[in-house]
Backbone as CSV, one residue per row, in Angstrom:
resi,resn,N_x,N_y,N_z,CA_x,CA_y,CA_z,C_x,C_y,C_z
1,MET,-49.139,-95.548,4.835,-47.925,-95.819,5.577,-46.715,-95.342,4.787
2,LEU,-46.679,-95.641,3.505,-45.593,-95.196,2.658,-45.559,-93.671,2.586
3,PHE,-46.743,-93.083,2.520,-46.836,-91.625,2.488,-46.285,-91.028,3.771
4,ASN,-46.579,-91.634,4.922,-46.063,-91.160,6.212,-44.550,-91.212,6.259
5,LEU,-43.949,-92.292,5.752,-42.491,-92.424,5.748,-41.849,-91.366,4.863
6,GLU,-42.462,-91.157,3.705,-41.927,-90.138,2.811,-42.036,-88.762,3.437
7,LEU,-43.112,-88.498,4.098,-43.315,-87.209,4.756,-42.314,-87.021,5.889
8,GLN,-42.075,-88.072,6.669,-41.101,-87.974,7.756,-39.696,-87.766,7.181
9,TYR,-39.375,-88.437,6.085,-38.059,-88.290,5.458,-37.858,-86.860,4.959
10,ILE,-38.879,-86.314,4.292,-38.807,-84.945,3.775,-38.691,-83.953,4.920
11,GLU,-39.492,-84.178,5.998,-39.394,-83.281,7.152,-38.009,-83.363,7.787
12,GLY,-37.406,-84.545,7.831,-36.064,-84.724,8.392,-35.013,-83.994,7.574
13,VAL,-35.135,-84.062,6.250,-34.195,-83.362,5.372,-34.322,-81.867,5.567
14,TYR,-35.556,-81.373,5.616,-35.757,-79.944,5.817,-35.284,-79.493,7.193
15,MET,-35.464,-80.332,8.185,-35.012,-79.982,9.540,-33.487,-79.896,9.580
16,LYS,-32.803,-80.819,8.900,-31.341,-80.775,8.849,-30.866,-79.512,8.149
17,LYS,-31.500,-79.194,7.020,-31.127,-77.987,6.291,-31.356,-76.748,7.135
18,LEU,-32.488,-76.694,7.819,-32.807,-75.560,8.669,-31.813,-75.449,9.819
19,PHE,-31.457,-76.584,10.394,-30.507,-76.611,11.496,-29.137,-76.086,11.039
20,PHE,-28.653,-76.547,9.883,-27.366,-76.090,9.373,-27.400,-74.618,8.989
21,MET,-28.524,-74.152,8.465,-28.643,-72.737,8.118,-28.590,-71.866,9.365
22,LEU,-29.222,-72.328,10.444,-29.176,-71.577,11.707,-27.750,-71.517,12.262
23,ILE,-27.029,-72.617,12.187,-25.646,-72.633,12.677,-24.776,-71.694,11.852
24,ILE,-24.927,-71.728,10.536,-24.156,-70.842,9.664,-24.502,-69.384,9.951
25,ALA,-25.769,-69.093,10.163,-26.187,-67.725,10.477,-25.584,-67.265,11.805
26,MET,-25.503,-68.170,12.781,-24.919,-67.807,14.075,-23.420,-67.556,13.944
27,VAL,-22.743,-68.355,13.143,-21.296,-68.181,12.960,-21.018,-66.847,12.280
28,PHE,-21.724,-66.592,11.172,-21.489,-65.340,10.464,-22.064,-64.141,11.205
29,GLY,-23.028,-64.354,12.019,-23.577,-63.261,12.817,-22.567,-62.775,13.846
30,GLY,-21.687,-63.652,14.298,-20.644,-63.254,15.240,-19.556,-62.442,14.585
31,CYS,-19.452,-62.471,13.256,-18.419,-61.734,12.536,-18.816,-60.296,12.245
32,VAL,-20.037,-59.924,12.462,-20.515,-58.577,12.191,-20.023,-57.653,13.307
33,PRO,-19.436,-56.490,12.949,-18.954,-55.589,14.003,-20.088,-55.064,14.865
34,ASN,-19.805,-54.940,16.129,-20.789,-54.475,17.087,-20.687,-52.951,17.177
35,THR,-21.645,-52.260,16.632,-21.605,-50.806,16.614,-21.957,-50.216,17.963
36,THR,-22.627,-50.979,18.797,-22.968,-50.437,20.115,-21.731,-50.283,20.972
37,LYS,-20.710,-51.146,20.769,-19.460,-51.002,21.521,-18.748,-49.723,21.110
38,MET,-18.767,-49.418,19.805,-18.107,-48.218,19.324,-18.759,-46.967,19.907
39,ASN,-20.055,-46.966,20.030,-20.760,-45.804,20.566,-20.592,-45.696,22.073
40,ASN,-20.308,-46.803,22.728,-20.190,-46.789,24.181,-18.788,-46.436,24.671
41,THR,-17.808,-46.193,23.785,-16.455,-45.891,24.240,-16.401,-44.573,24.996
42,THR,-17.149,-43.593,24.547,-17.156,-42.319,25.267,-17.849,-42.481,26.606
43,ALA,-18.853,-43.342,26.649,-19.538,-43.592,27.921,-18.586,-44.299,28.886
44,ASN,-17.749,-45.206,28.397,-16.785,-45.898,29.256,-15.733,-44.940,29.789
45,ASN,-15.324,-43.945,28.977,-14.340,-42.972,29.442,-14.890,-42.143,30.593
46,THR,-16.160,-41.785,30.512,-16.734,-41.005,31.611,-16.893,-41.867,32.853
47,VAL,-17.177,-43.169,32.666,-17.269,-44.068,33.816,-15.892,-44.213,34.452
48,ALA,-14.838,-44.292,33.619,-13.487,-44.436,34.148,-13.086,-43.199,34.941
49,ASN,-13.552,-42.028,34.528,-13.213,-40.810,35.261,-13.882,-40.790,36.635
50,ASN,-15.043,-41.396,36.758,-15.755,-41.411,38.030,-15.244,-42.494,38.966
51,ASN,-14.614,-43.554,38.431,-14.135,-44.667,39.247,-12.702,-44.380,39.689
52,PRO,-12.410,-44.299,40.987,-11.060,-43.955,41.436,-10.053,-45.084,41.229
53,ASP,-10.495,-46.325,40.989,-9.575,-47.443,40.802,-8.998,-47.498,39.388
54,ILE,-9.638,-46.841,38.436,-9.197,-46.879,37.041,-8.473,-45.582,36.720
55,ILE,-7.240,-45.723,36.191,-6.432,-44.552,35.816,-6.331,-44.515,34.307
56,VAL,-6.737,-43.407,33.713,-6.648,-43.214,32.280,-5.521,-42.232,32.024
57,GLN,-4.562,-42.653,31.172,-3.402,-41.805,30.907,-3.097,-41.855,29.422
58,LYS,-2.834,-40.707,28.834,-2.432,-40.656,27.441,-0.913,-40.826,27.383
59,VAL,-0.458,-41.651,26.438,0.959,-41.968,26.338,1.457,-41.594,24.945
60,ASP,2.617,-40.970,24.903,3.242,-40.575,23.660,3.978,-41.776,23.058
61,LYS,4.133,-41.817,21.737,4.835,-42.916,21.083,6.280,-43.016,21.540
62,ASP,6.936,-41.888,21.735,8.330,-41.902,22.185,8.445,-42.509,23.579
63,ASP,7.458,-42.235,24.441,7.468,-42.828,25.778,7.359,-44.353,25.697
64,VAL,6.512,-44.830,24.809,6.341,-46.277,24.650,7.639,-46.895,24.130
65,ARG,8.287,-46.244,23.166,9.550,-46.770,22.637,10.617,-46.815,23.716
66,ASN,10.685,-45.774,24.548,11.676,-45.754,25.625,11.414,-46.868,26.636
67,ILE,10.154,-47.084,26.966,9.813,-48.156,27.911,10.182,-49.512,27.319
68,ILE,9.898,-49.703,26.039,10.218,-50.971,25.391,11.722,-51.207,25.389
69,LYS,12.512,-50.160,25.127,13.972,-50.307,25.132,14.489,-50.582,26.540
70,GLU,13.959,-49.859,27.540,14.418,-50.047,28.917,14.070,-51.431,29.439
71,GLU,12.911,-51.928,29.090,12.473,-53.233,29.568,12.999,-54.371,28.691
72,LYS,13.744,-54.020,27.651,14.330,-54.991,26.722,13.268,-55.883,26.104
73,MET,12.156,-55.266,25.729,11.101,-55.984,25.026,11.508,-56.112,23.562
74,LEU,10.754,-56.883,22.812,11.084,-57.083,21.413,10.741,-55.838,20.617
75,ALA,11.747,-55.039,20.372,11.587,-53.863,19.526,12.883,-53.695,18.766
76,PRO,12.802,-53.611,17.449,14.045,-53.494,16.687,14.717,-52.146,16.942
77,ASP,15.968,-52.218,17.294,16.772,-51.023,17.499,17.417,-50.679,16.167
78,VAL,17.717,-49.408,15.950,18.308,-48.995,14.686,19.646,-49.696,14.487
79,SER,20.428,-49.836,15.557,21.729,-50.471,15.441,21.597,-51.960,15.164
80,GLU,20.500,-52.584,15.566,20.305,-54.006,15.336,19.815,-54.293,13.923
81,THR,19.218,-53.319,13.263,18.697,-53.560,11.926,19.738,-53.279,10.859
82,GLU,20.888,-52.724,11.244,21.918,-52.398,10.274,23.236,-52.996,10.721
83,LEU,23.848,-53.789,9.851,25.139,-54.387,10.137,26.232,-53.547,9.496
84,SER,27.391,-53.522,10.138,28.500,-52.739,9.633,29.735,-53.624,9.507
85,PHE,30.374,-53.586,8.348,31.601,-54.325,8.091,32.697,-53.317,7.767
86,THR,33.872,-53.507,8.356,34.991,-52.593,8.111,36.199,-53.387,7.634
87,ALA,37.068,-52.707,6.913,38.312,-53.307,6.446,39.341,-52.202,6.295
88,VAL,40.604,-52.580,6.442,41.711,-51.646,6.269,42.508,-52.113,5.062
89,GLY,42.671,-51.207,4.109,43.452,-51.524,2.916,44.738,-50.726,2.905
90,GLU,45.800,-51.356,2.398,47.099,-50.685,2.335,47.645,-50.763,0.921
91,GLY,48.248,-49.671,0.483,48.845,-49.623,-0.847,50.168,-48.876,-0.812
92,ILE,51.120,-49.363,-1.592,52.449,-48.749,-1.660,52.589,-48.060,-3.010
93,ALA,53.201,-46.913,-2.995,53.422,-46.168,-4.226,54.509,-46.862,-5.049
94,PRO,54.277,-47.038,-6.353,55.315,-47.643,-7.194,56.505,-46.699,-7.371
95,LEU,57.654,-47.273,-7.678,58.876,-46.467,-7.807,58.967,-45.749,-9.143
96,ASN,58.405,-46.309,-10.194,58.546,-45.741,-11.538,57.395,-44.797,-11.884
97,THR,57.167,-43.768,-11.086,56.104,-42.797,-11.368,56.719,-41.510,-11.883
98,VAL,55.915,-40.721,-12.548,56.373,-39.468,-13.120,56.503,-38.393,-12.046
99,SER,55.554,-38.387,-11.104,55.562,-37.357,-10.060,55.117,-37.958,-8.736
100,SER,55.288,-37.168,-7.683,54.834,-37.625,-6.366,53.305,-37.668,-6.299
101,ALA,52.633,-36.816,-7.070,51.164,-36.828,-7.109,50.664,-38.128,-7.734
102,GLN,51.338,-38.589,-8.789,50.951,-39.852,-9.406,51.199,-41.019,-8.448
103,ALA,52.305,-40.970,-7.733,52.616,-42.027,-6.760,51.551,-42.076,-5.665
104,LEU,51.146,-40.904,-5.209,50.109,-40.839,-4.175,48.783,-41.385,-4.698
105,ALA,48.399,-41.006,-5.920,47.131,-41.469,-6.500,47.146,-42.985,-6.700
106,LEU,48.261,-43.551,-7.163,48.344,-44.993,-7.376,48.364,-45.757,-6.059
107,ALA,49.002,-45.200,-5.041,49.008,-45.837,-3.716,47.597,-45.836,-3.131
108,LYS,46.876,-44.720,-3.324,45.499,-44.643,-2.830,44.617,-45.666,-3.546
109,ARG,44.763,-45.782,-4.868,43.978,-46.744,-5.630,44.274,-48.173,-5.176
110,ALA,45.536,-48.471,-4.912,45.910,-49.814,-4.445,45.316,-50.084,-3.055
111,ALA,45.316,-49.080,-2.191,44.772,-49.248,-0.842,43.261,-49.481,-0.881
112,ILE,42.550,-48.742,-1.712,41.101,-48.914,-1.831,40.781,-50.296,-2.401
113,THR,41.542,-50.720,-3.403,41.335,-52.047,-3.988,41.578,-53.143,-2.957
114,ASP,42.624,-52.988,-2.152,42.921,-53.958,-1.098,41.790,-53.991,-0.056
115,ALA,41.257,-52.832,0.309,40.158,-52.775,1.279,38.905,-53.454,0.723
116,TYR,38.605,-53.219,-0.554,37.461,-53.888,-1.176,37.658,-55.402,-1.201
117,ARG,38.876,-55.857,-1.483,39.155,-57.289,-1.490,38.933,-57.878,-0.104
118,GLN,39.356,-57.161,0.917,39.167,-57.650,2.276,37.682,-57.678,2.667
119,LEU,36.923,-56.659,2.238,35.472,-56.680,2.491,34.814,-57.857,1.777
120,ALA,35.209,-58.098,0.540,34.635,-59.215,-0.214,34.971,-60.543,0.457
121,SER,36.167,-60.667,1.005,36.522,-61.920,1.679,35.710,-62.101,2.959
122,LYS,35.364,-60.988,3.630,34.514,-61.094,4.820,33.094,-61.471,4.454
123,LEU,32.572,-60.897,3.378,31.180,-61.128,2.993,30.987,-62.460,2.268
124,TYR,31.846,-62.740,1.296,31.636,-63.887,0.422,32.502,-65.091,0.776
125,GLY,33.587,-64.869,1.496,34.509,-65.957,1.795,35.616,-66.020,0.766
126,VAL,36.597,-66.845,1.048,37.765,-66.981,0.184,37.824,-68.414,-0.333
127,LYS,38.009,-68.550,-1.623,38.179,-69.873,-2.228,39.674,-70.173,-2.248
128,VAL,40.063,-71.257,-1.599,41.469,-71.630,-1.502,41.690,-72.908,-2.284
129,ASN,42.667,-72.884,-3.185,43.062,-74.063,-3.959,44.499,-74.401,-3.614
130,GLY,44.760,-75.668,-3.448,46.117,-76.112,-3.160,46.526,-77.241,-4.074
131,LYS,47.806,-77.248,-4.434,48.323,-78.301,-5.302,49.718,-78.675,-4.825
132,ASP,49.918,-79.945,-4.551,51.215,-80.458,-4.136,51.682,-81.468,-5.178
133,THR,52.950,-81.373,-5.512,53.542,-82.332,-6.443,54.567,-83.164,-5.674
134,VAL,54.379,-84.470,-5.691,55.272,-85.388,-4.992,55.919,-86.310,-6.016
135,LYS,57.243,-86.433,-5.941,57.970,-87.337,-6.834,59.028,-88.060,-6.013
136,ASP,59.085,-89.366,-6.166,60.021,-90.207,-5.415,59.851,-90.016,-3.913
137,ALA,58.587,-89.948,-3.468,58.237,-89.804,-2.049,58.777,-88.509,-1.450
138,MET,59.015,-87.532,-2.282,59.484,-86.221,-1.806,58.602,-85.129,-2.399
139,LEU,58.353,-84.108,-1.609,57.565,-82.973,-2.074,58.401,-82.135,-3.028
140,ARG,57.976,-82.051,-4.276,58.700,-81.268,-5.291,58.232,-79.811,-5.309
141,SER,56.890,-79.633,-5.262,56.363,-78.264,-5.282,55.033,-78.223,-4.549
142,SER,54.741,-77.074,-4.006,53.477,-76.849,-3.319,52.976,-75.472,-3.720
143,THR,51.769,-75.439,-4.259,51.189,-74.180,-4.711,49.840,-73.985,-4.024
144,ILE,49.666,-72.830,-3.444,48.388,-72.480,-2.816,47.931,-71.165,-3.432
145,THR,46.685,-71.155,-3.919,46.114,-69.918,-4.451,44.832,-69.597,-3.700
146,ALA,44.650,-68.320,-3.458,43.424,-67.843,-2.807,42.726,-66.906,-3.771
147,GLN,41.401,-67.043,-3.854,40.626,-66.239,-4.796,39.370,-65.718,-4.121
148,VAL,39.080,-64.458,-4.372,37.879,-63.825,-3.832,37.063,-63.304,-5.002
149,ASN,35.786,-63.647,-5.031,34.863,-63.114,-6.030,33.683,-62.506,-5.300
150,GLY,33.362,-61.285,-5.608,32.216,-60.655,-4.961,31.972,-59.273,-5.523
151,LEU,30.844,-58.716,-5.167,30.456,-57.379,-5.591,30.311,-56.514,-4.350
152,ILE,31.078,-55.436,-4.297,31.015,-54.495,-3.177,30.448,-53.185,-3.715
153,LYS,29.318,-52.786,-3.138,28.679,-51.524,-3.537,28.424,-50.683,-2.295
154,ASN,28.495,-49.385,-2.461,28.143,-48.405,-1.425,29.034,-48.477,-0.188
155,ALA,30.301,-48.865,-0.372,31.248,-48.822,0.745,31.747,-47.390,0.895
156,SER,31.965,-46.971,2.139,32.393,-45.590,2.412,33.791,-45.590,2.994
157,ILE,34.586,-44.622,2.567,35.918,-44.449,3.144,35.758,-43.634,4.418
158,ILE,36.136,-44.241,5.544,36.004,-43.582,6.841,37.224,-42.732,7.152
159,ASP,38.396,-43.317,6.887,39.643,-42.643,7.240,40.699,-43.022,6.210
160,GLU,41.601,-42.100,5.935,42.708,-42.376,5.031,43.934,-41.610,5.491
161,SER,45.110,-42.240,5.282,46.364,-41.591,5.680,47.481,-42.049,4.751
162,PHE,48.481,-41.196,4.619,49.660,-41.509,3.804,50.884,-41.186,4.637
163,ASN,51.712,-42.211,4.867,52.888,-42.016,5.705,54.033,-42.878,5.179
164,GLN,55.132,-42.255,4.822,56.353,-42.914,4.355,56.096,-43.879,3.203
165,GLY,55.331,-43.452,2.222,55.085,-44.252,1.030,53.965,-45.281,1.169
166,LEU,53.347,-45.397,2.352,52.258,-46.347,2.574,50.948,-45.588,2.716
167,TYR,50.018,-45.906,1.856,48.683,-45.296,1.916,47.761,-46.284,2.614
168,ARG,47.059,-45.826,3.636,46.158,-46.681,4.414,44.743,-46.108,4.344
169,VAL,43.768,-46.994,4.076,42.370,-46.587,3.923,41.508,-47.471,4.817
170,ASN,40.632,-46.861,5.620,39.615,-47.588,6.392,38.296,-47.470,5.640
171,VAL,37.698,-48.606,5.337,36.462,-48.646,4.559,35.384,-49.307,5.397
172,GLU,34.149,-48.773,5.280,33.018,-49.326,6.010,31.876,-49.584,5.047
173,LEU,31.223,-50.727,5.247,30.055,-51.083,4.448,28.903,-51.350,5.403
174,LYS,27.822,-50.591,5.261,26.631,-50.795,6.091,25.581,-51.481,5.234
175,ILE,24.957,-52.508,5.829,23.943,-53.260,5.106,22.825,-53.621,6.081
176,ASP,21.603,-53.600,5.588,20.439,-53.952,6.391,20.529,-55.417,6.817
177,ALA,20.206,-55.705,8.066,20.329,-57.068,8.606,19.449,-58.059,7.841
178,ASP,18.238,-57.649,7.469,17.355,-58.546,6.721,17.920,-58.838,5.328
179,LYS,18.484,-57.801,4.709,19.095,-57.986,3.388,20.308,-58.892,3.499
180,TRP,21.072,-58.737,4.595,22.234,-59.593,4.837,21.810,-61.055,4.926
181,LYS,20.754,-61.327,5.680,20.272,-62.700,5.828,19.784,-63.254,4.489
182,GLU,19.145,-62.396,3.714,18.617,-62.827,2.418,19.743,-63.178,1.458
183,LEU,20.809,-62.377,1.468,21.878,-62.569,0.498,22.924,-63.591,0.934
184,PHE,23.316,-63.553,2.202,24.506,-64.285,2.617,24.268,-65.427,3.579
185,ALA,23.072,-65.622,4.073,22.824,-66.716,5.027,22.687,-68.021,4.263
186,TYR,23.715,-68.813,4.307,23.699,-70.102,3.628,24.390,-71.132,4.462
């Protein structure tokens, strides 16, 4: 009787192991690529040619892109992947220059610096500090300072002009939208 119980227990353990091995084999057997499907693709194409209900058409990549754009499907457009920031900088020529060429060069430098400052304020923001001094319930002084800190690289001058001592520069900065989100999204 004891021998029978031990035998039934051993058979039960082996049956469980065998059962689990079969399940594992079936799971992994489904992961094996079916080579018969690959060989039957040419056979399916000939069947499609004989069936009048099935239309087989070759499509160019450009056609697919145009359809995606027309149907407003999710496809990144070149203009959507690149952001553009512009700023206008102005600079005045100083009065104490040696020549008109020096005045023009200094006005241009001031205009470019002003444009970069404006781009930095758009990208990084402006830190504003204020201080008020009150004495005897009266405002004695009020000081407001604005500060911009940032790094501007690869900005391009789009347009520049000099008229009546004022140098004006249009500057553009193009940046990838993903890079913009990585750097400035806070």
